[in-house]
ZAKOLDREN-51765 format. One record per residue (C-alpha): residue in three letters; residue number from 1; x, y, z. Coordinates in Angstrom, 1 decimal, always signed. Example, Ala and Ser with C-alpha at 12.3 -4.5 7.8 and 13.67 -1.06 7.14 Angstrom:
REM residues 2
<pt><resn>ALA</resn><resi>1</resi><xx>+12.3</xx><yy>-4.5</yy><zz>+7.8</zz></pt>
<pt><resn>SER</resn><resi>2</resi><xx>+13.7</xx><yy>-1.1</yy><zz>+7.1</zz></pt>
***
This chain:
REM residues 233
<pt><resn>MET</resn><resi>1</resi><xx>+0.0</xx><yy>+0.1</yy><zz>+0.0</zz></pt>
<pt><resn>SER</resn><resi>2</resi><xx>+1.4</xx><yy>+3.4</yy><zz>-1.0</zz></pt>
<pt><resn>LYS</resn><resi>3</resi><xx>+2.1</xx><yy>+6.1</yy><zz>+1.6</zz></pt>
<pt><resn>LEU</resn><resi>4</resi><xx>-0.8</xx><yy>+8.3</yy><zz>+0.1</zz></pt>
<pt><resn>SER</resn><resi>5</resi><xx>-3.3</xx><yy>+5.3</yy><zz>+0.3</zz></pt>
<pt><resn>ARG</resn><resi>6</resi><xx>-2.1</xx><yy>+4.5</yy><zz>+3.8</zz></pt>
<pt><resn>ARG</resn><resi>7</resi><xx>-2.8</xx><yy>+8.0</yy><zz>+5.0</zz></pt>
<pt><resn>PHE</resn><resi>8</resi><xx>-6.2</xx><yy>+8.1</yy><zz>+3.2</zz></pt>
<pt><resn>TYR</resn><resi>9</resi><xx>-7.4</xx><yy>+4.8</yy><zz>+4.8</zz></pt>
<pt><resn>GLY</resn><resi>10</resi><xx>-5.9</xx><yy>+5.7</yy><zz>+8.1</zz></pt>
<pt><resn>VAL</resn><resi>11</resi><xx>-8.1</xx><yy>+9.0</yy><zz>+8.4</zz></pt>
<pt><resn>LEU</resn><resi>12</resi><xx>-11.1</xx><yy>+6.8</yy><zz>+7.5</zz></pt>
<pt><resn>PHE</resn><resi>13</resi><xx>-10.4</xx><yy>+4.3</yy><zz>+10.1</zz></pt>
<pt><resn>ALA</resn><resi>14</resi><xx>-9.7</xx><yy>+7.1</yy><zz>+12.6</zz></pt>
<pt><resn>ALA</resn><resi>15</resi><xx>-13.0</xx><yy>+8.7</yy><zz>+11.9</zz></pt>
<pt><resn>VAL</resn><resi>16</resi><xx>-14.9</xx><yy>+5.5</yy><zz>+12.4</zz></pt>
<pt><resn>PHE</resn><resi>17</resi><xx>-13.0</xx><yy>+4.5</yy><zz>+15.7</zz></pt>
<pt><resn>SER</resn><resi>18</resi><xx>-13.0</xx><yy>+7.9</yy><zz>+17.3</zz></pt>
<pt><resn>LEU</resn><resi>19</resi><xx>-16.9</xx><yy>+7.4</yy><zz>+17.9</zz></pt>
<pt><resn>PRO</resn><resi>20</resi><xx>-18.6</xx><yy>+5.4</yy><zz>+20.4</zz></pt>
<pt><resn>VAL</resn><resi>21</resi><xx>-19.0</xx><yy>+1.6</yy><zz>+19.6</zz></pt>
<pt><resn>ILE</resn><resi>22</resi><xx>-22.5</xx><yy>+0.8</yy><zz>+18.8</zz></pt>
<pt><resn>GLY</resn><resi>23</resi><xx>-24.5</xx><yy>-2.3</yy><zz>+17.7</zz></pt>
<pt><resn>ALA</resn><resi>24</resi><xx>-23.7</xx><yy>-4.4</yy><zz>+14.5</zz></pt>
<pt><resn>SER</resn><resi>25</resi><xx>-25.1</xx><yy>-3.1</yy><zz>+11.2</zz></pt>
<pt><resn>GLN</resn><resi>26</resi><xx>-25.8</xx><yy>+0.6</yy><zz>+12.4</zz></pt>
<pt><resn>THR</resn><resi>27</resi><xx>-24.8</xx><yy>+3.7</yy><zz>+10.7</zz></pt>
<pt><resn>VAL</resn><resi>28</resi><xx>-22.0</xx><yy>+5.0</yy><zz>+12.7</zz></pt>
<pt><resn>ALA</resn><resi>29</resi><xx>-20.7</xx><yy>+8.3</yy><zz>+11.3</zz></pt>
<pt><resn>SER</resn><resi>30</resi><xx>-19.7</xx><yy>+10.5</yy><zz>+8.4</zz></pt>
<pt><resn>ALA</resn><resi>31</resi><xx>-16.2</xx><yy>+9.9</yy><zz>+7.7</zz></pt>
<pt><resn>THR</resn><resi>32</resi><xx>-14.4</xx><yy>+13.0</yy><zz>+6.9</zz></pt>
<pt><resn>THR</resn><resi>33</resi><xx>-14.1</xx><yy>+16.2</yy><zz>+8.7</zz></pt>
<pt><resn>PRO</resn><resi>34</resi><xx>-14.5</xx><yy>+19.0</yy><zz>+6.5</zz></pt>
<pt><resn>PRO</resn><resi>35</resi><xx>-13.4</xx><yy>+22.6</yy><zz>+7.5</zz></pt>
<pt><resn>ALA</resn><resi>36</resi><xx>-16.2</xx><yy>+25.0</yy><zz>+8.5</zz></pt>
<pt><resn>ARG</resn><resi>37</resi><xx>-18.6</xx><yy>+25.2</yy><zz>+5.5</zz></pt>
<pt><resn>SER</resn><resi>38</resi><xx>-22.1</xx><yy>+26.4</yy><zz>+4.7</zz></pt>
<pt><resn>ALA</resn><resi>39</resi><xx>-25.2</xx><yy>+24.3</yy><zz>+5.5</zz></pt>
<pt><resn>GLY</resn><resi>40</resi><xx>-25.3</xx><yy>+23.2</yy><zz>+2.0</zz></pt>
<pt><resn>SER</resn><resi>41</resi><xx>-22.2</xx><yy>+21.1</yy><zz>+2.3</zz></pt>
<pt><resn>GLN</resn><resi>42</resi><xx>-23.5</xx><yy>+19.1</yy><zz>+5.4</zz></pt>
<pt><resn>PRO</resn><resi>43</resi><xx>-24.3</xx><yy>+15.5</yy><zz>+5.1</zz></pt>
<pt><resn>GLN</resn><resi>44</resi><xx>-27.3</xx><yy>+14.8</yy><zz>+3.0</zz></pt>
<pt><resn>PHE</resn><resi>45</resi><xx>-29.9</xx><yy>+12.0</yy><zz>+2.6</zz></pt>
<pt><resn>ASP</resn><resi>46</resi><xx>-29.3</xx><yy>+9.7</yy><zz>-0.3</zz></pt>
<pt><resn>GLU</resn><resi>47</resi><xx>-31.6</xx><yy>+10.2</yy><zz>-3.4</zz></pt>
<pt><resn>ARG</resn><resi>48</resi><xx>-34.0</xx><yy>+7.3</yy><zz>-4.0</zz></pt>
<pt><resn>TYR</resn><resi>49</resi><xx>-32.9</xx><yy>+7.0</yy><zz>-7.7</zz></pt>
<pt><resn>PRO</resn><resi>50</resi><xx>-29.7</xx><yy>+9.0</yy><zz>-8.1</zz></pt>
<pt><resn>ARG</resn><resi>51</resi><xx>-28.9</xx><yy>+10.1</yy><zz>-11.6</zz></pt>
<pt><resn>TYR</resn><resi>52</resi><xx>-25.5</xx><yy>+9.2</yy><zz>-13.1</zz></pt>
<pt><resn>VAL</resn><resi>53</resi><xx>-22.9</xx><yy>+11.9</yy><zz>-12.7</zz></pt>
<pt><resn>ILE</resn><resi>54</resi><xx>-20.8</xx><yy>+12.7</yy><zz>-15.8</zz></pt>
<pt><resn>GLN</resn><resi>55</resi><xx>-17.1</xx><yy>+12.0</yy><zz>-15.3</zz></pt>
<pt><resn>ASP</resn><resi>56</resi><xx>-13.9</xx><yy>+12.7</yy><zz>-17.2</zz></pt>
<pt><resn>GLN</resn><resi>57</resi><xx>-13.2</xx><yy>+10.6</yy><zz>-20.2</zz></pt>
<pt><resn>ASP</resn><resi>58</resi><xx>-17.1</xx><yy>+10.0</yy><zz>-20.5</zz></pt>
<pt><resn>THR</resn><resi>59</resi><xx>-18.3</xx><yy>+10.0</yy><zz>-24.2</zz></pt>
<pt><resn>LEU</resn><resi>60</resi><xx>-21.7</xx><yy>+11.6</yy><zz>-25.0</zz></pt>
<pt><resn>SER</resn><resi>61</resi><xx>-23.9</xx><yy>+11.7</yy><zz>-28.1</zz></pt>
<pt><resn>VAL</resn><resi>62</resi><xx>-25.4</xx><yy>+15.2</yy><zz>-28.5</zz></pt>
<pt><resn>SER</resn><resi>63</resi><xx>-28.3</xx><yy>+15.2</yy><zz>-31.1</zz></pt>
<pt><resn>PHE</resn><resi>64</resi><xx>-30.2</xx><yy>+18.2</yy><zz>-32.3</zz></pt>
<pt><resn>PRO</resn><resi>65</resi><xx>-33.5</xx><yy>+16.9</yy><zz>-33.7</zz></pt>
<pt><resn>LEU</resn><resi>66</resi><xx>-34.2</xx><yy>+20.3</yy><zz>-35.5</zz></pt>
<pt><resn>SER</resn><resi>67</resi><xx>-30.6</xx><yy>+20.9</yy><zz>-36.5</zz></pt>
<pt><resn>PRO</resn><resi>68</resi><xx>-29.1</xx><yy>+17.6</yy><zz>-37.3</zz></pt>
<pt><resn>GLU</resn><resi>69</resi><xx>-26.0</xx><yy>+19.3</yy><zz>-38.7</zz></pt>
<pt><resn>LEU</resn><resi>70</resi><xx>-24.9</xx><yy>+20.1</yy><zz>-35.2</zz></pt>
<pt><resn>ASN</resn><resi>71</resi><xx>-25.2</xx><yy>+16.5</yy><zz>-34.1</zz></pt>
<pt><resn>GLN</resn><resi>72</resi><xx>-21.7</xx><yy>+15.6</yy><zz>-32.5</zz></pt>
<pt><resn>THR</resn><resi>73</resi><xx>-20.1</xx><yy>+13.2</yy><zz>-30.2</zz></pt>
<pt><resn>ILE</resn><resi>74</resi><xx>-18.2</xx><yy>+14.8</yy><zz>-27.3</zz></pt>
<pt><resn>THR</resn><resi>75</resi><xx>-15.7</xx><yy>+13.4</yy><zz>-24.8</zz></pt>
<pt><resn>VAL</resn><resi>76</resi><xx>-15.2</xx><yy>+15.1</yy><zz>-21.3</zz></pt>
<pt><resn>GLN</resn><resi>77</resi><xx>-11.6</xx><yy>+16.2</yy><zz>-20.9</zz></pt>
<pt><resn>PRO</resn><resi>78</resi><xx>-9.5</xx><yy>+15.6</yy><zz>-17.9</zz></pt>
<pt><resn>ASP</resn><resi>79</resi><xx>-10.3</xx><yy>+19.2</yy><zz>-16.8</zz></pt>
<pt><resn>GLY</resn><resi>80</resi><xx>-14.1</xx><yy>+18.6</yy><zz>-17.1</zz></pt>
<pt><resn>PHE</resn><resi>81</resi><xx>-14.7</xx><yy>+20.6</yy><zz>-20.1</zz></pt>
<pt><resn>VAL</resn><resi>82</resi><xx>-16.0</xx><yy>+19.5</yy><zz>-23.6</zz></pt>
<pt><resn>SER</resn><resi>83</resi><xx>-15.7</xx><yy>+21.2</yy><zz>-26.9</zz></pt>
<pt><resn>LEU</resn><resi>84</resi><xx>-18.9</xx><yy>+22.1</yy><zz>-28.7</zz></pt>
<pt><resn>GLN</resn><resi>85</resi><xx>-19.3</xx><yy>+22.5</yy><zz>-32.5</zz></pt>
<pt><resn>SER</resn><resi>86</resi><xx>-19.7</xx><yy>+26.2</yy><zz>-33.1</zz></pt>
<pt><resn>ALA</resn><resi>87</resi><xx>-20.4</xx><yy>+27.0</yy><zz>-29.3</zz></pt>
<pt><resn>GLY</resn><resi>88</resi><xx>-16.9</xx><yy>+26.7</yy><zz>-27.7</zz></pt>
<pt><resn>SER</resn><resi>89</resi><xx>-16.0</xx><yy>+25.0</yy><zz>-24.4</zz></pt>
<pt><resn>ILE</resn><resi>90</resi><xx>-18.1</xx><yy>+24.4</yy><zz>-21.4</zz></pt>
<pt><resn>HIS</resn><resi>91</resi><xx>-17.5</xx><yy>+22.6</yy><zz>-18.2</zz></pt>
<pt><resn>ILE</resn><resi>92</resi><xx>-20.0</xx><yy>+19.5</yy><zz>-17.5</zz></pt>
<pt><resn>GLN</resn><resi>93</resi><xx>-17.9</xx><yy>+17.2</yy><zz>-15.3</zz></pt>
<pt><resn>GLY</resn><resi>94</resi><xx>-20.1</xx><yy>+16.4</yy><zz>-12.3</zz></pt>
<pt><resn>PHE</resn><resi>95</resi><xx>-23.4</xx><yy>+17.2</yy><zz>-14.0</zz></pt>
<pt><resn>THR</resn><resi>96</resi><xx>-26.3</xx><yy>+14.8</yy><zz>-14.5</zz></pt>
<pt><resn>VAL</resn><resi>97</resi><xx>-27.5</xx><yy>+14.4</yy><zz>-18.1</zz></pt>
<pt><resn>PRO</resn><resi>98</resi><xx>-30.4</xx><yy>+16.7</yy><zz>-17.5</zz></pt>
<pt><resn>GLN</resn><resi>99</resi><xx>-28.0</xx><yy>+19.4</yy><zz>-16.1</zz></pt>
<pt><resn>ALA</resn><resi>100</resi><xx>-25.7</xx><yy>+18.9</yy><zz>-19.2</zz></pt>
<pt><resn>ILE</resn><resi>101</resi><xx>-28.7</xx><yy>+19.4</yy><zz>-21.5</zz></pt>
<pt><resn>GLY</resn><resi>102</resi><xx>-29.4</xx><yy>+22.7</yy><zz>-19.9</zz></pt>
<pt><resn>ALA</resn><resi>103</resi><xx>-25.8</xx><yy>+23.9</yy><zz>-20.0</zz></pt>
<pt><resn>ILE</resn><resi>104</resi><xx>-25.4</xx><yy>+22.8</yy><zz>-23.7</zz></pt>
<pt><resn>LYS</resn><resi>105</resi><xx>-28.7</xx><yy>+24.6</yy><zz>-24.4</zz></pt>
<pt><resn>GLN</resn><resi>106</resi><xx>-27.4</xx><yy>+27.7</yy><zz>-22.8</zz></pt>
<pt><resn>ALA</resn><resi>107</resi><xx>-24.3</xx><yy>+27.5</yy><zz>-24.9</zz></pt>
<pt><resn>TYR</resn><resi>108</resi><xx>-26.3</xx><yy>+27.5</yy><zz>-28.2</zz></pt>
<pt><resn>LEU</resn><resi>109</resi><xx>-28.7</xx><yy>+30.2</yy><zz>-27.4</zz></pt>
<pt><resn>GLY</resn><resi>110</resi><xx>-26.7</xx><yy>+32.6</yy><zz>-29.4</zz></pt>
<pt><resn>ILE</resn><resi>111</resi><xx>-26.9</xx><yy>+30.4</yy><zz>-32.4</zz></pt>
<pt><resn>LEU</resn><resi>112</resi><xx>-30.2</xx><yy>+28.6</yy><zz>-32.1</zz></pt>
<pt><resn>HIS</resn><resi>113</resi><xx>-33.6</xx><yy>+29.8</yy><zz>-30.9</zz></pt>
<pt><resn>ASN</resn><resi>114</resi><xx>-34.8</xx><yy>+27.6</yy><zz>-28.0</zz></pt>
<pt><resn>PRO</resn><resi>115</resi><xx>-32.7</xx><yy>+24.6</yy><zz>-29.1</zz></pt>
<pt><resn>ILE</resn><resi>116</resi><xx>-34.1</xx><yy>+21.1</yy><zz>-28.6</zz></pt>
<pt><resn>ILE</resn><resi>117</resi><xx>-31.2</xx><yy>+18.8</yy><zz>-27.5</zz></pt>
<pt><resn>THR</resn><resi>118</resi><xx>-30.8</xx><yy>+15.1</yy><zz>-26.4</zz></pt>
<pt><resn>ILE</resn><resi>119</resi><xx>-28.0</xx><yy>+13.3</yy><zz>-24.8</zz></pt>
<pt><resn>ASP</resn><resi>120</resi><xx>-27.2</xx><yy>+9.6</yy><zz>-24.8</zz></pt>
<pt><resn>LEU</resn><resi>121</resi><xx>-24.2</xx><yy>+8.1</yy><zz>-22.8</zz></pt>
<pt><resn>GLU</resn><resi>122</resi><xx>-22.1</xx><yy>+6.2</yy><zz>-25.1</zz></pt>
<pt><resn>ASP</resn><resi>123</resi><xx>-19.0</xx><yy>+5.4</yy><zz>-23.1</zz></pt>
<pt><resn>TYR</resn><resi>124</resi><xx>-19.0</xx><yy>+6.1</yy><zz>-19.3</zz></pt>
<pt><resn>GLN</resn><resi>125</resi><xx>-17.8</xx><yy>+4.8</yy><zz>-16.0</zz></pt>
<pt><resn>LYS</resn><resi>126</resi><xx>-19.2</xx><yy>+1.6</yy><zz>-15.3</zz></pt>
<pt><resn>PRO</resn><resi>127</resi><xx>-20.7</xx><yy>+1.0</yy><zz>-11.9</zz></pt>
<pt><resn>TYR</resn><resi>128</resi><xx>-18.1</xx><yy>-0.5</yy><zz>-9.4</zz></pt>
<pt><resn>PHE</resn><resi>129</resi><xx>-17.3</xx><yy>-1.2</yy><zz>-5.7</zz></pt>
<pt><resn>THR</resn><resi>130</resi><xx>-14.2</xx><yy>-1.5</yy><zz>-3.9</zz></pt>
<pt><resn>VAL</resn><resi>131</resi><xx>-13.1</xx><yy>-4.0</yy><zz>-1.2</zz></pt>
<pt><resn>SER</resn><resi>132</resi><xx>-9.9</xx><yy>-3.1</yy><zz>+0.9</zz></pt>
<pt><resn>GLY</resn><resi>133</resi><xx>-8.1</xx><yy>-4.7</yy><zz>+3.8</zz></pt>
<pt><resn>GLN</resn><resi>134</resi><xx>-8.2</xx><yy>-8.2</yy><zz>+5.1</zz></pt>
<pt><resn>VAL</resn><resi>135</resi><xx>-9.7</xx><yy>-10.2</yy><zz>+2.2</zz></pt>
<pt><resn>ALA</resn><resi>136</resi><xx>-8.2</xx><yy>-12.7</yy><zz>-0.2</zz></pt>
<pt><resn>LYS</resn><resi>137</resi><xx>-8.5</xx><yy>-10.5</yy><zz>-3.3</zz></pt>
<pt><resn>PRO</resn><resi>138</resi><xx>-8.8</xx><yy>-6.7</yy><zz>-2.4</zz></pt>
<pt><resn>GLY</resn><resi>139</resi><xx>-9.6</xx><yy>-4.5</yy><zz>-5.4</zz></pt>
<pt><resn>GLN</resn><resi>140</resi><xx>-12.2</xx><yy>-2.8</yy><zz>-7.4</zz></pt>
<pt><resn>TYR</resn><resi>141</resi><xx>-15.0</xx><yy>-4.9</yy><zz>-8.8</zz></pt>
<pt><resn>THR</resn><resi>142</resi><xx>-17.6</xx><yy>-4.2</yy><zz>-11.5</zz></pt>
<pt><resn>LEU</resn><resi>143</resi><xx>-21.1</xx><yy>-3.9</yy><zz>-10.1</zz></pt>
<pt><resn>ARG</resn><resi>144</resi><xx>-23.3</xx><yy>-5.7</yy><zz>-12.6</zz></pt>
<pt><resn>THR</resn><resi>145</resi><xx>-26.4</xx><yy>-6.9</yy><zz>-10.4</zz></pt>
<pt><resn>ASP</resn><resi>146</resi><xx>-27.6</xx><yy>-6.4</yy><zz>-6.9</zz></pt>
<pt><resn>THR</resn><resi>147</resi><xx>-24.8</xx><yy>-7.3</yy><zz>-4.6</zz></pt>
<pt><resn>THR</resn><resi>148</resi><xx>-25.0</xx><yy>-7.3</yy><zz>-0.7</zz></pt>
<pt><resn>VAL</resn><resi>149</resi><xx>-22.2</xx><yy>-6.6</yy><zz>+1.7</zz></pt>
<pt><resn>ALA</resn><resi>150</resi><xx>-21.6</xx><yy>-10.2</yy><zz>+2.4</zz></pt>
<pt><resn>GLU</resn><resi>151</resi><xx>-21.6</xx><yy>-11.1</yy><zz>-1.5</zz></pt>
<pt><resn>ALA</resn><resi>152</resi><xx>-19.3</xx><yy>-8.3</yy><zz>-2.2</zz></pt>
<pt><resn>VAL</resn><resi>153</resi><xx>-16.8</xx><yy>-9.7</yy><zz>+0.4</zz></pt>
<pt><resn>ALA</resn><resi>154</resi><xx>-17.2</xx><yy>-13.1</yy><zz>-1.0</zz></pt>
<pt><resn>VAL</resn><resi>155</resi><xx>-16.5</xx><yy>-11.7</yy><zz>-4.5</zz></pt>
<pt><resn>ALA</resn><resi>156</resi><xx>-13.3</xx><yy>-10.4</yy><zz>-3.1</zz></pt>
<pt><resn>GLY</resn><resi>157</resi><xx>-12.2</xx><yy>-14.0</yy><zz>-1.9</zz></pt>
<pt><resn>GLY</resn><resi>158</resi><xx>-13.7</xx><yy>-13.9</yy><zz>+1.5</zz></pt>
<pt><resn>LEU</resn><resi>159</resi><xx>-12.2</xx><yy>-12.8</yy><zz>+4.8</zz></pt>
<pt><resn>ALA</resn><resi>160</resi><xx>-8.5</xx><yy>-13.5</yy><zz>+5.5</zz></pt>
<pt><resn>PRO</resn><resi>161</resi><xx>-7.5</xx><yy>-15.2</yy><zz>+8.6</zz></pt>
<pt><resn>THR</resn><resi>162</resi><xx>-6.2</xx><yy>-11.9</yy><zz>+10.0</zz></pt>
<pt><resn>ALA</resn><resi>163</resi><xx>-9.6</xx><yy>-10.3</yy><zz>+9.3</zz></pt>
<pt><resn>LYS</resn><resi>164</resi><xx>-11.9</xx><yy>-8.7</yy><zz>+12.1</zz></pt>
<pt><resn>SER</resn><resi>165</resi><xx>-15.3</xx><yy>-9.9</yy><zz>+12.0</zz></pt>
<pt><resn>GLN</resn><resi>166</resi><xx>-16.6</xx><yy>-6.3</yy><zz>+11.8</zz></pt>
<pt><resn>VAL</resn><resi>167</resi><xx>-16.5</xx><yy>-4.8</yy><zz>+8.5</zz></pt>
<pt><resn>PHE</resn><resi>168</resi><xx>-17.4</xx><yy>-1.2</yy><zz>+7.4</zz></pt>
<pt><resn>LEU</resn><resi>169</resi><xx>-19.2</xx><yy>+0.0</yy><zz>+4.4</zz></pt>
<pt><resn>PHE</resn><resi>170</resi><xx>-18.5</xx><yy>+3.5</yy><zz>+3.2</zz></pt>
<pt><resn>HIS</resn><resi>171</resi><xx>-21.0</xx><yy>+5.3</yy><zz>+1.0</zz></pt>
<pt><resn>ARG</resn><resi>172</resi><xx>-20.4</xx><yy>+8.8</yy><zz>-0.3</zz></pt>
<pt><resn>THR</resn><resi>173</resi><xx>-23.3</xx><yy>+11.1</yy><zz>+0.4</zz></pt>
<pt><resn>SER</resn><resi>174</resi><xx>-21.7</xx><yy>+14.3</yy><zz>-0.9</zz></pt>
<pt><resn>GLN</resn><resi>175</resi><xx>-18.3</xx><yy>+15.6</yy><zz>-1.9</zz></pt>
<pt><resn>ASP</resn><resi>176</resi><xx>-17.0</xx><yy>+15.7</yy><zz>+1.5</zz></pt>
<pt><resn>TRP</resn><resi>177</resi><xx>-18.9</xx><yy>+13.2</yy><zz>+3.5</zz></pt>
<pt><resn>TYR</resn><resi>178</resi><xx>-19.3</xx><yy>+9.4</yy><zz>+3.8</zz></pt>
<pt><resn>LYS</resn><resi>179</resi><xx>-22.0</xx><yy>+7.5</yy><zz>+5.5</zz></pt>
<pt><resn>VAL</resn><resi>180</resi><xx>-20.4</xx><yy>+4.6</yy><zz>+7.4</zz></pt>
<pt><resn>THR</resn><resi>181</resi><xx>-22.2</xx><yy>+1.5</yy><zz>+8.3</zz></pt>
<pt><resn>ARG</resn><resi>182</resi><xx>-20.8</xx><yy>-1.4</yy><zz>+10.4</zz></pt>
<pt><resn>PHE</resn><resi>183</resi><xx>-21.6</xx><yy>-5.0</yy><zz>+9.9</zz></pt>
<pt><resn>ASN</resn><resi>184</resi><xx>-20.7</xx><yy>-8.0</yy><zz>+11.8</zz></pt>
<pt><resn>MET</resn><resi>185</resi><xx>-19.8</xx><yy>-10.7</yy><zz>+9.1</zz></pt>
<pt><resn>LYS</resn><resi>186</resi><xx>-19.9</xx><yy>-13.4</yy><zz>+11.8</zz></pt>
<pt><resn>ASP</resn><resi>187</resi><xx>-23.7</xx><yy>-12.8</yy><zz>+12.3</zz></pt>
<pt><resn>LEU</resn><resi>188</resi><xx>-24.4</xx><yy>-12.6</yy><zz>+8.6</zz></pt>
<pt><resn>LEU</resn><resi>189</resi><xx>-22.5</xx><yy>-15.8</yy><zz>+7.8</zz></pt>
<pt><resn>ASN</resn><resi>190</resi><xx>-24.4</xx><yy>-17.5</yy><zz>+10.7</zz></pt>
<pt><resn>GLY</resn><resi>191</resi><xx>-27.6</xx><yy>-16.5</yy><zz>+9.3</zz></pt>
<pt><resn>LYS</resn><resi>192</resi><xx>-28.2</xx><yy>-13.8</yy><zz>+11.7</zz></pt>
<pt><resn>ARG</resn><resi>193</resi><xx>-29.3</xx><yy>-10.3</yy><zz>+10.9</zz></pt>
<pt><resn>VAL</resn><resi>194</resi><xx>-29.5</xx><yy>-11.2</yy><zz>+7.4</zz></pt>
<pt><resn>ASP</resn><resi>195</resi><xx>-32.2</xx><yy>-8.5</yy><zz>+6.7</zz></pt>
<pt><resn>GLU</resn><resi>196</resi><xx>-29.6</xx><yy>-5.9</yy><zz>+7.5</zz></pt>
<pt><resn>ASP</resn><resi>197</resi><xx>-27.3</xx><yy>-7.1</yy><zz>+4.7</zz></pt>
<pt><resn>VAL</resn><resi>198</resi><xx>-27.7</xx><yy>-4.1</yy><zz>+2.6</zz></pt>
<pt><resn>VAL</resn><resi>199</resi><xx>-27.1</xx><yy>-3.8</yy><zz>-1.2</zz></pt>
<pt><resn>VAL</resn><resi>200</resi><xx>-24.0</xx><yy>-2.2</yy><zz>-2.3</zz></pt>
<pt><resn>ARG</resn><resi>201</resi><xx>-24.3</xx><yy>+0.9</yy><zz>-4.3</zz></pt>
<pt><resn>PRO</resn><resi>202</resi><xx>-22.1</xx><yy>+2.2</yy><zz>-7.1</zz></pt>
<pt><resn>GLY</resn><resi>203</resi><xx>-18.7</xx><yy>+3.7</yy><zz>-5.8</zz></pt>
<pt><resn>ASP</resn><resi>204</resi><xx>-19.1</xx><yy>+2.1</yy><zz>-2.3</zz></pt>
<pt><resn>MET</resn><resi>205</resi><xx>-16.0</xx><yy>+1.0</yy><zz>-0.5</zz></pt>
<pt><resn>ILE</resn><resi>206</resi><xx>-16.0</xx><yy>-2.0</yy><zz>+2.0</zz></pt>
<pt><resn>ILE</resn><resi>207</resi><xx>-13.1</xx><yy>-1.9</yy><zz>+4.4</zz></pt>
<pt><resn>VAL</resn><resi>208</resi><xx>-12.1</xx><yy>-5.1</yy><zz>+6.3</zz></pt>
<pt><resn>PRO</resn><resi>209</resi><xx>-9.8</xx><yy>-4.2</yy><zz>+9.2</zz></pt>
<pt><resn>GLU</resn><resi>210</resi><xx>-7.2</xx><yy>-6.5</yy><zz>+10.8</zz></pt>
<pt><resn>ASN</resn><resi>211</resi><xx>-7.8</xx><yy>-8.4</yy><zz>+13.8</zz></pt>
<pt><resn>PHE</resn><resi>212</resi><xx>-5.2</xx><yy>-6.5</yy><zz>+16.1</zz></pt>
<pt><resn>ILE</resn><resi>213</resi><xx>-5.6</xx><yy>-2.9</yy><zz>+17.1</zz></pt>
<pt><resn>SER</resn><resi>214</resi><xx>-1.7</xx><yy>-2.6</yy><zz>+16.8</zz></pt>
<pt><resn>LYS</resn><resi>215</resi><xx>-2.1</xx><yy>-3.1</yy><zz>+13.1</zz></pt>
<pt><resn>PHE</resn><resi>216</resi><xx>-4.0</xx><yy>+0.1</yy><zz>+12.8</zz></pt>
<pt><resn>ARG</resn><resi>217</resi><xx>-1.7</xx><yy>+2.2</yy><zz>+14.9</zz></pt>
<pt><resn>GLN</resn><resi>218</resi><xx>+1.0</xx><yy>+1.9</yy><zz>+12.5</zz></pt>
<pt><resn>TYR</resn><resi>219</resi><xx>-0.6</xx><yy>+4.3</yy><zz>+10.2</zz></pt>
<pt><resn>VAL</resn><resi>220</resi><xx>-3.4</xx><yy>+5.9</yy><zz>+12.3</zz></pt>
<pt><resn>PRO</resn><resi>221</resi><xx>-1.9</xx><yy>+8.5</yy><zz>+14.5</zz></pt>
<pt><resn>TYR</resn><resi>222</resi><xx>-3.3</xx><yy>+9.6</yy><zz>+17.8</zz></pt>
<pt><resn>GLY</resn><resi>223</resi><xx>-4.8</xx><yy>+13.2</yy><zz>+17.9</zz></pt>
<pt><resn>VAL</resn><resi>224</resi><xx>-6.0</xx><yy>+13.4</yy><zz>+14.2</zz></pt>
<pt><resn>SER</resn><resi>225</resi><xx>-8.4</xx><yy>+16.0</yy><zz>+13.6</zz></pt>
<pt><resn>THR</resn><resi>226</resi><xx>-11.4</xx><yy>+13.5</yy><zz>+13.7</zz></pt>
<pt><resn>GLY</resn><resi>227</resi><xx>-11.0</xx><yy>+13.1</yy><zz>+17.5</zz></pt>
<pt><resn>THR</resn><resi>228</resi><xx>-9.4</xx><yy>+11.1</yy><zz>+20.1</zz></pt>
<pt><resn>PHE</resn><resi>229</resi><xx>-8.7</xx><yy>+7.5</yy><zz>+18.8</zz></pt>
<pt><resn>LEU</resn><resi>230</resi><xx>-10.7</xx><yy>+4.9</yy><zz>+20.9</zz></pt>
<pt><resn>ASN</resn><resi>231</resi><xx>-10.0</xx><yy>+1.2</yy><zz>+21.2</zz></pt>
<pt><resn>PRO</resn><resi>232</resi><xx>-13.2</xx><yy>-0.4</yy><zz>+19.7</zz></pt>
<pt><resn>TYR</resn><resi>233</resi><xx>-12.4</xx><yy>-3.9</yy><zz>+21.3</zz></pt>
***
C-alpha cells in the first residue's frame, strides 16, 4: 500500500473508531471532517433514484433533432470541459445528463432559438465497488447486479485469517461526507441479521480491518482532527 493510500485509509479508520461503539449493522458516522462550511455542504440524505454523474473521459452523443447538422459526439476532458461545435467549450463534469442538456442549451442560445437537445451516454464509468483490507483479493470490482455486503466480500475472496469480523461500508453522500455502516460478518455468515445485509451502491467502499488494534496504529496517528482514537475492542 502506498504512503498516500495508507494515509487516506488511516483517516477513514480514525474517523470511525473515534466514535462510541454501537451495535452491529448500524450507521456510525460521516467519515471525513471538512473545515467550516455552509449548511449546504453538510451530510445529506441519499436520493432514492440517483442520476448518473458525468465524469472525465465519458463520451456523450449530443443530438439536435431540428438541426441535425450540429449532431456531435463529445468526450469529457480531464479538466471537465467539452468542446462543442460552433459553441466553444463548457464545463459539464459532475453534471447529471439533464443538467448537461441545460448547460449545452445555454451555450447554443446565441446560435439557435430555444434549441431542442438530447444526450445519450455512449461510454461512461461502469458501476463498481471496492473492497479493501483483510480479504483474499482486495480491489475494485464491477457492479453488474444487486450485490450485498456479504456477497461483495465473497467476490473479493472472503475474509482473510487476519480479518476482524466487523467490516465497514463507506457510502459517499456528498463531495465531503461518507455515511459509514458497520456489519458483523460473523452474524451474517451464521444467518443472523440477514435482513440488514444491505445492497452495495455504485462507488461504495468496504473496508475489512485487521484483527489486532496494533495493526491500525502503524498508520493511524493519535490526535487526528477527527477526535481521540478509541479502542473499539
